[in-house]
N, C-alpha and C positions, 0 to 999 in steps of 0.2 A: 458417065463414065467409071466402068466399075473396076471396082480396088481391089475388094477380097471377096469369100465367101466363108458361109457360116452354116455350120451342121446344127441343129434345135436337139438332134438326139446328144452329142458330144459336148452340146456347151460351145466348140471352139471357133475361131477363125481359123481359114485356109488363105494366106495369101496366095495371089497366083505365082510371083516370081522363087517360090518354091516348089522343089520335087517331092512328090510322096510317092514311094517305091510300094509300098501296099495299097496303092489308090485313096480314094477321097468317100466318104461316108456317102450314102446312097440317097440323103435329102439334102445333100451342101445346095444352098441357094446362095446365087451374088446377091451383094451387098455393095452400095454407092457408097463414095468415099466420106459423103456429110453423115449418114448414116453410123459409118462405122465409127467416125468422130464422133458422133452423138452418143456412142455406147459409152466410149471412152470416157465422155466427158460429164456422163448421167452423175446424178448426186448420190451419194453413201446410201446403200443402203436400198438402193432403185434397183429394180430388174427390168429386165427386154426380152421381147419378145418381138419377131416378122409374123405379124397377121395377115395372110393372103400378100405376101408380098412387102408388105406397110413393116416400117416400125412403129414397134410401140413404150413408150417406157412407163414406168408404174411405180408408186410410190408405194414403201413396205406398208403390211398393215399395221395400224398405230398397237400400243401392246394393251391388254386390254386393262380396264381400271382398276379393277383388283388387284392385280400384278403390282402395278403403280402402286397404289394405294398403297399394300401389302410392303416394298422397297420404301416408302418415303416414310411408313410410320413406325418402320424401322430403324432408322436413321433419328427420326424424332425421337423414340425411347433411348437408343444411346448416349446420344445427347444430355436426355434426362438423367439417365445413372450418375453421369459426370455431375450433373447440380443436386442430385440426388446423396452423393458421394460429399460432397461441400455441405450440404447442409448437413447431414449426421454430426459433422467435425462442432458445428455451431450448435448442433441439440449435445454431443456430450458434454459438453463446456458448460451449457446452460444447466443441465442436470447437476454437476460437480458443484456449483455455484448458486444452486436451490433458486435460480431465475426461473421460477414459474412461469411470467410473460413471454419470455425468449422459447421456454420449453415449447409452449403452447401455439406460439406465432410458428414453431419449426414443425410441429404436428400437422399446423391448419395446411402449409405451403407444401409438405411433403405430401399429403393427402391431393392436393389440388394436382401437384406435378403428377401423381398417379392415375389421376384420373383423365388426363390432357389429352389422350388418347381415344376418351369413349365418352365427351361430352358431347350431349345431343347436336349441334354442329357438324363435329367431326362425322358420326355418322350419319346424318344426313347427307355429308357431301356425294357427289354424283358425280365428278370430274375432279384431277389433281388440282388445279387451281381454286376451286372451292375448298377443298381439302388443306390446302396450303392457310388459306386464309382463315379458318375455322382454328385451326392450330396454332397459327400467329396471334389470334383474338384471345384464345383462350389463355397462351403462353404474356402476351400482355397485361392481363387482366392478373393474374398471379402475381408479373411484378408490380404493379398497379398497388395489389393489397399487400404486396409483404414490407414488415416494418423496415427503417434503414438498417434494424444490427442485420438484417439478411440481405441487406442487396449485393454485398457480396460476392455472394454463391451463382448469382446470376453473371455470364459472360457478357463485355460490353461488343457492341458492334453487330455482329449477323448471327444470329440465332435461325435455324429453323429455315434458312434463303433469305431472309426478311431482317434489315434494320428495325431494332425495337428502341434502344433506349441506350443511354451512355452513362448510366448514373451508375455508381462504384466510388 
């Protein structure tokens, strides 16, 4: 039983129970109730077309890795900047107190954080999961190398989409 009509040129459905004083597009095709329901219930972002009268629902093209990587690394840099700001406070206090050991630890940790988006594993990543794993591994290494005096700069819980530690 036919339920509605569809025009590929307009992208609109035209129910049978409505009048169209200006007429219908020349390319309308009849669409079954099942196909109409399938179009309405398709997953977000999926497109549809009627090919030789058959409904075809297509998944969206995946976002190019370069765009995914850039967006992810931008979020890493933003979170990193928050940590660097906290770290600089400890560094300034250490300079004032002439605590060279803490100053040196701040400098080493600062550089490691600045380099986190350029470590070899991050640069070698070719898909989003590998990129996140590489950043997470680099971050975990930085935290593990930091002396106790600096652990307060690293947020507990989740950072860079994965839990790391609860040390503070």
